[in-house]
N, C-alpha and C positions, 0 to 999 in steps of 0.2 A: 060274110063277116063284115062287120063295121070297119071303119077306116082307122088306121094309125096316123097321127099327125106330129109334126114337129114345128118349132117356131124358132127363128133366129137368123143368124148371119149366113149369107151367101157371098162367096168370094172367089178369087183365083189365086192359084199358088205358082210361084215362079222360083225355081231352085237352082242352087249352084251345081255344077256338074261334077265336082270333085271334093273330096274331104279335105279339110284344111284351108279351103278357100274362104276369104273373107270379102265384105262389101268395102273395105277401105281401099281397094285397088281394083282395076278392071279385071274381069274374068268372064268365062263363058256361063250362060244360064240355060235352063231347060223349062219349057212351059210356054204358055199358061196351061194350068190344069184346073178343072172345076173343083171346088173345095168349099170349106166352111163345115164345121162339126155337125150342125144339124142337117146339112145337105148331104154329107157322107152317110149319115145315119139313115136318111129316108131312101137313099140310093141302095143301101144294102137290104133294107126292108123290101123294096120293090123287087129286087133280084130274088128274093125268097117267095115271091108270088102273093104277098099280102097287099090289099089296096092301101095306099099310103099318099100323103100330101104334105106340103109345107107351107107355112106362112112366112114371108120374108119380102125383102126389097132388093133390087138391083138397079144398076144405072142404065140409061138408054145408050148402051154401048156394046162393042163386040163381046166383051167380058161377060156382061150380064146375059146377052143372047147365047153365048156358049154354054153357060150353066142352065138356062132354060131348056135349051135343046138337048143337052146331055141328060138331065133328069127326066124330061118327057120321054125320051128314047128309051130310057131304062123302065119306064112304067109309072113314074111318080106324077100324081096330079098337081100340076103347076099352076092352076087357076087362081091360087091365093098368093102368087108371087107378083108383087107389084113393081112396075117399071116406073122409076123416078127420073123425070125428064131432065132435071137440072142437076143430077148427082152422077158420081162415078162408082161403078162397082168396086167393092173392097177388094183388097189384095194383101197378099202375105209373100215376102221374099224370105227365102230360107237358105241358110248355110249349115253345113254338117262339119262338126269338129272331128278331129282324129279318132276320138273315143266313141264316136256315134251320136253324141248329144247334138241338138239342133239350137240354132239362134235365129230369131225372127225379126223382120221389120215389117210391122203391121200398118196398113191403112184401113181401119175398120170405123173408128170413133168418128172420122169425118167422111165416110163413105155413104152409099145409098142405104146400107143396112142400118144406119142410124136414124134413118127416117121412119123406120118401123114403130107404130104407135097403137094405142088402143082402138083407134078408128078403123084399123085394118082388121081387127078381130071382132067380127059381128057374129051372132048365134048362127046364122046360115052357113058360115064359113066352116064351123065346126059341128053341124047338125048331125053328120054321120060319125063323128069321132068317137071311137071306143077307148082308145088310148093315146095320150099326149105325152111326148118325150121333151124335157127341158134340159139345156146345157147351161152350166154355170158360165161358161165363156161369152154366152150371149147376153148376160145381164149387165152390160157395160154402160148403160145410159137410163136415166129415170123414164124416159118414154118407153123404152123396151120393157123395163120392169113392169110398168103399168099394163102393157099389152100382155105380158106373160101372165101376170095375176088374173087379168080378165080371162084369158083363155083357160087357166086352171079352174077358175070358178064355174065357167060354162060346162066344161067337161065333167067336173066333179057333180054338178047339179043334175047332169043327164045320166049319172051312173057310171061314168068312165073312170079309168085308173090314170095314175101319173107314174112316170119314171124320171128319175133326175140323176144326171152325171155331173158332178160338181165341176170337173175340169177347171179348177180355180187357180187363177194366178194370184200369188200371195199379196200382191199390191191391193188386190180387190178387198181383202179382209181388213185392210187398214182404214177404209172408208166405212164409217158406222152404218150408212145408209144401205150400202152394198151388202154388208154382212147381215143386216136385217132382212134384206130381200132373199138372200140365200137361205136364211132360216125360215121365212115365210114358205119358200117353195118346199123345203124339207117337211114341213108340218103337213103338207098335203100329199107327200110322196108315198107311193105304195112300193115301188122298187127302187132302191138306191144302188148306184154303180160307180163308187168311187175307185181311184187307183191307189193302192198302197196306202201311203200315210194320210191320204185324203179322208179316210174314214174318221179321223179324229179332229179334223180341221173345224168341223161345225158342232163338235160335242165338247162338254166340259171335261169328260174323262181323257186322261193322257195316253192310254193304252188301248189297244184294238178291242180287247174283250170287254172293257168297260165301255167303250164308245158303241159297241154293238148292242149291248144291254140298254144303253140310254136311247139309242135310236129306236129299238123295238118299243121302248116305253112311250116314246113320242108318237108311235102309231105306224112306223115303217114295217111293212110286212116281210119284205125280202131284201137282203143286203148281199150284193156280189162284190167281192173285192178283187180287182183285177191286178195281177201280180206280174204281168209281162211273161218273160221267159220262165219264171217260177209257176206259171199256171193261174189258177183262180180258186177262190173260195166262196161258198154259198152258205148264208145263215138264214135259216126260216124254219118256223114251227118248232123251235127249240132244238134244231138239229144243224150240223155242220157237214158240208160236203166239200171235199178238196178234189180237184181234177188237174192233172199235170198238162203243161203246154206241149204243143207239137214242136219238134225240133226242125227248125228252118234257117236258112241264111238270110239275115236281116239286110234288106236293101234301103227301105225307107220306113220308118216307123209312123209316119204321119197317117192318121186315119184308122190305125189299128184298134184302138179303144172304141171308136165309134162303130166299127165293123162288129166288134166283139159285142157291144151293147145292143146293137140292133138285132143281132143273131139271137141273143139270149132272150130278148123281148118277144120276137117273133115265135120263137119256140114255145115260150111259155103261154103266148095267146093261142098257139096251135094245140095246147094241152100236153106237151112234152114235160116230163118230170125235171127237177132241177139238175140232176146229174147229167142227163141227156142234153139238156139245154146248154150246160157248161161245155160239154164236149164239142158240140156245134159251134158254140161261141169261140172256143179256144182255136177251133180250125179256121174260123173266119179271120180272127186276128192274126194268125200265123200266115195265111194266104195274103192278107193286106200288107204285111211288112215285106213280102217277097217281090212286091212290084214297086216300080217308081211311080209316084203320083198318089194323091189321097184317096181317089176313087177307083184307081186301075186295078185294085185287088178285090173289089166287091165280088161276092161269089154267090151261086145258086146252091140249092141243096144237093144236086148231083155232083157238083165240084167239091162241096165239103165233105160229102160221104166218100169220094175218092181219096181225099186227103187223109181222112180217118182210116180208111182201109190201107192205104200205104204205111201209116205209122204202126198199124197192128202187124202187118206182114214184115216190118223191119226190126220189130222188138225181138231180142233173142229169146229162144225158147227155154 
């Protein structure tokens, strides 16, 4: 099988140790953990046994080395991760509100990730790429937008497919160039993976059904709406499939959507039907939220099957 690739930010995450803690006063922290939405995605793909790699940049520091070592250990091809000597690896500091919502302090725009450019995306890097995954959160600079466009064009030209998880911060949509970049990616997208309301953010329609029709008309073949604890919905070939989420105790939601998306993509590339792909994806998301740390809940197929079996056995007759 040809390779799955992702492009974008690689960073570390450092979290508050208790809910209600803020960064306006001293407190205990936990980390660093390897992170970055594209990095979490490829780590989950690797756990499922598919060949996978990532194009990105880290600093010449322990944070960067930790990310490279973690991804490599889990089976990710790290040959397209560039070490920027005079830059620092990106970081995200996270606090958790009492209601479970999170607040972030990011250092990404000024980090090594911001050095990613079209010069890092040469045809040989993507020569074996069958499928490219793009995260909206990665499109935070014009250099990265150019790099992503180049990667999409190379993969499409060699007959590959594109998946797109918008993961959009609303402030990005206020910048005309950023919105245009998101629309550009969408026009090449085969599989769209929005979370809830995101399905309407890049459409003219104000409701979900209208947005799905509009996206289909644009050329998006499959749409998967992630609904968290409410499960997920698939739209494709004129059909709709709904699958319930697994019931788990949420510890840390970071990375759950990336694990879900990676598992759905892997299953579809392996030939599984949409319903089966959704069940595995829901299991991956559930296992991700049950562990502290963005990549600590990434799972192989045996672990996913065990989680699904437990759910089935616990359901009332």
